[in-house]
Structures are given as structure tokens and as C-alpha cells.
Legacy VTK file of the C-alpha trace (Angstrom):
# vtk DataFile Version 3.0
C-alpha trace
ASCII
DATASET POLYDATA
POINTS 333 float
39.481 -9.912 -26.484
39.472 -12.382 -28.731
40.841 -15.928 -27.825
42.428 -16.516 -31.026
44.857 -13.835 -30.047
48.445 -14.483 -28.654
48.844 -13.445 -25.157
51.254 -10.662 -24.222
51.633 -9.937 -20.771
53.752 -7.273 -18.783
53.633 -5.260 -15.007
55.021 -2.483 -13.787
55.956 -1.589 -10.031
53.665 0.999 -8.216
56.701 2.489 -6.567
55.513 6.451 -7.331
55.225 8.775 -10.097
55.583 7.017 -13.205
58.403 8.950 -15.445
58.454 9.646 -19.492
61.123 6.408 -19.259
58.491 3.961 -18.055
55.997 5.955 -20.654
57.971 6.043 -23.657
60.228 2.612 -22.785
56.775 0.466 -21.986
53.461 1.526 -21.225
53.458 3.601 -24.745
54.475 -0.118 -26.702
51.746 -1.221 -24.719
48.930 1.002 -26.228
50.319 0.406 -29.513
50.098 -3.683 -29.084
46.760 -3.819 -27.371
44.713 -4.479 -30.344
47.273 -6.861 -31.501
47.405 -9.281 -28.708
45.388 -10.615 -25.682
47.237 -8.308 -23.379
47.409 -8.539 -19.219
48.763 -5.583 -17.663
49.761 -5.910 -13.988
50.226 -3.444 -11.035
52.863 -5.652 -9.466
52.118 -4.873 -5.888
53.678 -8.287 -4.383
56.830 -7.095 -6.136
56.754 -4.194 -4.316
57.174 -5.041 -0.947
60.352 -6.803 -1.602
61.678 -3.337 -0.901
60.237 -1.261 2.684
57.044 -0.004 2.001
54.258 2.596 3.628
51.265 1.067 3.614
49.352 3.857 2.980
51.409 5.018 0.685
51.828 1.821 -1.165
47.810 2.049 -1.501
47.763 5.151 -3.008
50.745 4.682 -5.426
48.967 1.223 -6.743
45.680 3.064 -7.113
46.899 6.109 -9.018
49.357 3.972 -10.932
46.075 1.915 -12.657
44.807 5.502 -13.517
47.854 6.511 -15.033
47.409 3.671 -17.359
44.558 4.456 -18.682
45.065 7.922 -19.099
47.859 6.632 -21.314
45.650 5.231 -23.124
44.955 1.692 -22.446
41.749 0.135 -23.006
40.041 -1.874 -20.682
37.663 -3.156 -23.469
40.764 -4.439 -25.038
43.375 -5.096 -22.165
43.267 -6.975 -18.663
44.396 -4.451 -16.192
44.936 -5.738 -12.684
46.518 -5.771 -9.200
48.719 -8.830 -8.774
47.407 -9.216 -4.890
44.155 -9.409 -6.101
45.222 -12.995 -7.531
46.164 -15.146 -4.854
47.549 -17.709 -7.766
50.322 -15.690 -8.332
51.688 -16.518 -4.586
50.318 -19.833 -4.889
52.231 -20.618 -8.210
55.534 -18.747 -6.709
56.103 -21.229 -3.930
55.653 -24.067 -6.498
57.757 -22.849 -9.131
60.390 -21.975 -5.897
60.604 -25.930 -5.769
61.913 -26.203 -9.215
64.388 -23.352 -9.531
68.275 -23.479 -8.321
69.901 -21.322 -5.824
72.720 -20.723 -8.375
70.135 -19.201 -10.807
68.727 -16.886 -8.560
71.992 -15.997 -6.896
73.119 -15.070 -10.652
70.377 -12.427 -11.170
72.326 -9.015 -12.022
69.187 -7.174 -10.233
69.102 -9.183 -7.140
72.832 -8.350 -6.568
71.966 -4.269 -7.338
69.210 -4.162 -5.012
70.703 -6.615 -2.312
73.804 -3.967 -1.649
70.825 -1.379 -0.924
69.462 -3.557 1.709
72.921 -3.974 3.584
73.254 -7.247 5.734
69.647 -7.753 6.142
68.723 -9.133 2.732
65.210 -10.087 2.344
64.328 -13.666 1.235
61.620 -12.007 -1.175
64.230 -10.111 -2.963
66.212 -12.970 -3.623
63.142 -15.238 -4.871
61.792 -12.218 -6.758
62.580 -13.587 -10.275
60.473 -16.689 -9.402
57.155 -14.722 -8.473
58.116 -12.805 -12.170
58.170 -16.567 -13.565
54.858 -17.216 -12.029
53.026 -13.951 -13.464
54.120 -14.701 -16.876
53.273 -18.623 -16.712
49.949 -18.263 -14.890
48.494 -16.836 -18.342
50.174 -19.189 -21.046
52.005 -16.315 -22.438
53.305 -15.799 -25.620
54.999 -13.049 -25.683
56.662 -10.613 -22.646
57.332 -6.986 -23.996
61.240 -6.579 -22.097
63.665 -4.247 -21.539
67.585 -5.115 -21.614
67.592 -5.186 -17.818
64.771 -7.985 -17.486
65.978 -10.534 -20.340
68.176 -12.201 -17.680
64.546 -12.735 -15.754
62.899 -13.841 -19.024
65.412 -16.465 -19.565
64.965 -17.656 -16.003
61.188 -17.752 -16.951
61.455 -20.014 -19.807
64.407 -22.291 -17.910
61.680 -22.961 -15.419
58.561 -23.472 -18.043
61.176 -25.821 -19.873
61.830 -27.838 -16.651
58.553 -28.156 -15.386
57.125 -29.502 -18.670
59.860 -31.791 -19.158
59.531 -33.509 -15.556
55.838 -33.824 -16.311
54.240 -32.987 -19.466
53.550 -29.697 -21.196
52.127 -27.321 -18.727
53.335 -23.767 -19.460
53.980 -21.710 -22.785
57.409 -21.042 -23.476
57.578 -17.255 -23.482
59.332 -15.153 -25.977
60.648 -11.712 -25.410
59.253 -8.631 -27.316
61.490 -5.731 -27.527
59.885 -2.302 -28.948
62.118 -0.705 -31.544
62.320 2.445 -29.658
62.305 4.160 -26.458
63.533 0.779 -25.017
65.900 2.860 -22.246
65.518 6.280 -21.619
68.487 7.482 -19.738
68.884 10.212 -16.786
68.860 13.841 -17.592
71.757 13.983 -15.414
73.674 10.667 -15.708
72.990 10.010 -19.136
74.615 6.630 -18.702
72.526 5.487 -16.102
68.521 4.674 -16.759
66.109 7.044 -15.767
64.677 6.312 -12.487
61.442 7.431 -10.537
63.566 6.878 -7.587
66.215 9.125 -8.431
67.320 11.430 -4.992
67.943 14.315 -7.955
64.666 15.480 -8.935
66.101 17.227 -12.214
67.318 13.899 -13.400
64.019 12.570 -14.292
60.743 13.747 -16.117
57.315 12.487 -14.253
54.093 12.095 -16.012
52.209 14.426 -14.042
55.329 17.134 -13.856
53.853 20.805 -15.186
54.773 22.073 -18.116
57.333 24.846 -16.878
58.800 21.966 -14.594
59.406 19.921 -17.530
60.878 22.726 -19.911
63.353 23.415 -16.744
64.347 19.936 -16.416
65.557 19.942 -19.742
67.483 23.017 -19.717
69.239 21.626 -16.828
70.242 18.154 -18.815
73.616 17.137 -19.188
75.049 17.373 -22.569
78.604 18.208 -23.957
80.698 20.889 -24.876
80.477 20.496 -28.572
76.989 22.160 -29.187
76.379 20.024 -32.022
73.538 18.115 -32.017
74.375 14.271 -33.199
73.307 10.685 -32.523
76.422 8.891 -30.940
76.026 6.923 -28.160
79.475 6.615 -27.058
80.323 9.780 -27.432
77.793 12.137 -26.936
75.328 9.932 -24.327
73.762 12.897 -23.112
72.774 14.609 -26.348
71.795 11.051 -28.086
69.243 10.494 -24.649
67.806 13.761 -25.742
67.495 12.746 -29.207
65.721 9.533 -28.467
63.571 11.332 -26.053
62.879 13.741 -28.995
62.025 10.876 -31.225
59.613 8.696 -28.890
57.821 12.376 -28.156
57.589 13.436 -32.095
57.870 10.560 -34.197
61.150 11.891 -36.090
63.767 9.619 -36.552
67.766 11.011 -35.527
68.437 12.183 -39.421
65.245 14.572 -38.862
66.348 15.591 -35.678
69.904 16.162 -36.729
68.631 18.267 -39.738
66.278 20.281 -37.445
68.775 21.413 -35.083
71.692 22.221 -37.610
73.351 24.885 -36.467
71.600 25.741 -33.563
72.966 25.679 -29.625
72.007 23.359 -27.235
69.740 26.056 -25.717
67.314 25.855 -28.541
67.600 21.885 -28.720
66.951 21.239 -25.072
63.734 23.612 -25.405
62.776 21.919 -28.291
62.564 18.539 -26.395
61.031 20.200 -23.539
58.030 21.352 -25.837
57.724 18.240 -27.643
57.659 16.154 -24.365
55.083 18.610 -22.606
52.594 18.803 -25.723
52.886 14.859 -25.357
52.202 14.768 -21.601
49.282 17.213 -21.690
46.714 14.986 -23.082
47.547 12.124 -20.540
47.462 14.839 -17.839
44.027 15.689 -18.651
42.687 12.611 -18.805
44.079 11.326 -15.658
42.109 14.264 -14.048
38.746 13.063 -15.686
39.317 9.247 -14.608
40.450 10.295 -10.812
37.123 11.771 -10.505
35.227 8.993 -11.473
35.775 6.573 -8.569
32.913 4.032 -9.649
34.279 3.558 -13.454
37.573 2.651 -11.792
36.063 -0.148 -9.230
33.928 -1.325 -12.151
36.882 -1.627 -14.071
38.817 -3.449 -11.505
36.168 -5.665 -10.526
35.871 -7.095 -14.091
39.582 -7.330 -14.696
39.972 -9.323 -11.234
37.337 -11.614 -12.244
38.819 -12.770 -15.603
42.440 -12.919 -14.372
41.613 -15.237 -11.390
39.392 -17.148 -13.658
42.470 -17.624 -16.210
44.655 -18.160 -13.475
43.275 -20.581 -11.519
42.768 -22.981 -14.499
46.605 -23.033 -14.921
47.417 -23.157 -11.239
44.974 -26.221 -11.189
47.106 -27.982 -13.486
49.992 -27.394 -12.250
48.736 -28.912 -8.790
47.374 -31.924 -10.423
50.564 -32.562 -12.045
52.962 -32.104 -8.809
50.194 -34.440 -7.138
48.322 -32.549 -4.984
45.145 -34.393 -3.324
41.882 -33.102 -4.891
38.300 -34.117 -4.291
LINES 1 334
333 0 1 2 3 4 5 6 7 8 9 10 11 12 13 14 15 16 17 18 19 20 21 22 23 24 25 26 27 28 29 30 31 32 33 34 35 36 37 38 39 40 41 42 43 44 45 46 47 48 49 50 51 52 53 54 55 56 57 58 59 60 61 62 63 64 65 66 67 68 69 70 71 72 73 74 75 76 77 78 79 80 81 82 83 84 85 86 87 88 89 90 91 92 93 94 95 96 97 98 99 100 101 102 103 104 105 106 107 108 109 110 111 112 113 114 115 116 117 118 119 120 121 122 123 124 125 126 127 128 129 130 131 132 133 134 135 136 137 138 139 140 141 142 143 144 145 146 147 148 149 150 151 152 153 154 155 156 157 158 159 160 161 162 163 164 165 166 167 168 169 170 171 172 173 174 175 176 177 178 179 180 181 182 183 184 185 186 187 188 189 190 191 192 193 194 195 196 197 198 199 200 201 202 203 204 205 206 207 208 209 210 211 212 213 214 215 216 217 218 219 220 221 222 223 224 225 226 227 228 229 230 231 232 233 234 235 236 237 238 239 240 241 242 243 244 245 246 247 248 249 250 251 252 253 254 255 256 257 258 259 260 261 262 263 264 265 266 267 268 269 270 271 272 273 274 275 276 277 278 279 280 281 282 283 284 285 286 287 288 289 290 291 292 293 294 295 296 297 298 299 300 301 302 303 304 305 306 307 308 309 310 311 312 313 314 315 316 317 318 319 320 321 322 323 324 325 326 327 328 329 330 331 332
């Protein structure tokens, strides 16, 4: 981890098995970027409790999420991979930044509106202030760039606003982070509703591919994927959302562009196309699944990674938090 590299920060929720949407949309990009940046990747378990959790399941999901990220190719010698709840500075800075964030800003957050509908009348305060915790996550590490999908752009803009507001009130304290948007795989859609993003919490098990799904299961799910009645493999997101989504997935799994894919399946039916996508995805996931099994058995190695990463994050986060406390006027010995 070189000190002169720009800092890249991102997090992922431990809310069950990761999907190919998580992998092709985020994790694979993290692996590609890990040599170019000083990377902090976080299992955001504090964010996870903004919705009801079963304690035992959250612990299990958090641990398995970290192992999955390693199996996907994150190198603990190159990146800092840690649990959010292990670094108390996240919660401390969130409370401070709550006082530099406006109600109107949080009320405009699209994700809050969407998730609040699911919580009914008793909406949790944590869900409302979720974006402030996200801002604290990013700003603690003097982050230069943040990989974001379309659905997270609004949160990053708020982070930039909070950082600039604090810097203008006191003096330069936080770096104002820039977005990093990958060229491909930014938004993998549901296999059953291709106008909606693929989600690991989808009630329809055929709508997503989990990273730990078996080969036969993967191929079967793709065979059931929604397409259209044309039987033509052509990229057109407005007219052929289902086919275009499968082309995007196939492109992510094979590295082929859309023109190559169209030529490959020209004159072939959707049956051949869906089978081809399923085979390609199963092939791409096989080494990840094998590595996961190997790492899961090596508990001492995983413990060592967690320990070293936590030490580093606490050290780095504490430096920023100390500056913030001094700026706002907290008494120090």
C-alpha cells in the first residue's frame, strides 16, 4: 500500500449472498483497481442495521461477505478490507456531521423514500441519516475517488456538499471526493424484471444469480430469464431490455463487446443464447467458488487479515477524527 497513491473507498452491505450484479457491477471493478489506488473496502454492517436483522445471521453474513470478497480476488497485501463496526470513528464522525447536514437534504434522498415505504409508519432514524454515515465512511479516509453506480450518485453529492460546508466553516479538513464510474457492468438487471436492478433480497429466486449458485442452477435460471418474442440477439435497452441485460452479463463474463455477441448468436434462437450466457457465467464463477471453500477453512488466516486491516483503519480514521474534534472545539488534554 503506497502512500503516494490516490485513496479509493467503497463499501458493501452484508445482507446475504452476493449476486453477479454485485460482482460485475462493483467487486470485479474493485479487483481491477486495487493496484492503482490505496483502497479501503468496507463490510458496512452499521448500514445493515437500518433494517431489521437477526444477530446470528448478520454475524454470519458479515464474515462470509469478507471471505467472498477475498475469493473474488481482493488482495489483502494491496487493499484494506475491514468491518465498519470495528472502527468506532465511523459512528463518532457521523454524529458530528449530523450537525452539518440539513433535514431537507436528507428528505430528498431517493433511496430513503423507497426504503421508508417498506418500513411503514415506524421509520427508523438510522434509515433517515444513513447518507450521513456514508459521508463519514468516505471522509474519514481522505478519499479521492469513490466507485458509484447510478443509484449512489445522490449520496456522493451529499458527501461532497457536507465536506465543502465543513471545510468552508473551519478550514480545509476533508478531501472532497470525486465519483468513479466503471465502463461496464454498472447496473446488472433482474432476470425476471429486466427494468429493475438485480437484488439479492428479491423474493423471486429466479431473478438473480448468487455467486455461490451451482452450475446447473445458474444455467436453469438463465433459461428462465425474461427476453421478448423477436428471437433476435440485439442490444437495445429501450426495446429489448431482457436481451440487452443478458448481453451485458455475457459481456462482463467473457470480455466480448456487443457487436461480437450479436455476430456470435446471429441466426440462433434465444435458447442457444441463454445457454451460452449461463455457461459463461458458471465458468466465471467457478474459480471464485473454489477459492471461497479454501479460504473458509483457513480461519487463522482470515483472523490475521481482519486484525491487520482493523489496526490500519483505526490509525487512519483516528487522524481525521482528531482534526475534526479540534476544529469544532472539543476539549483535549
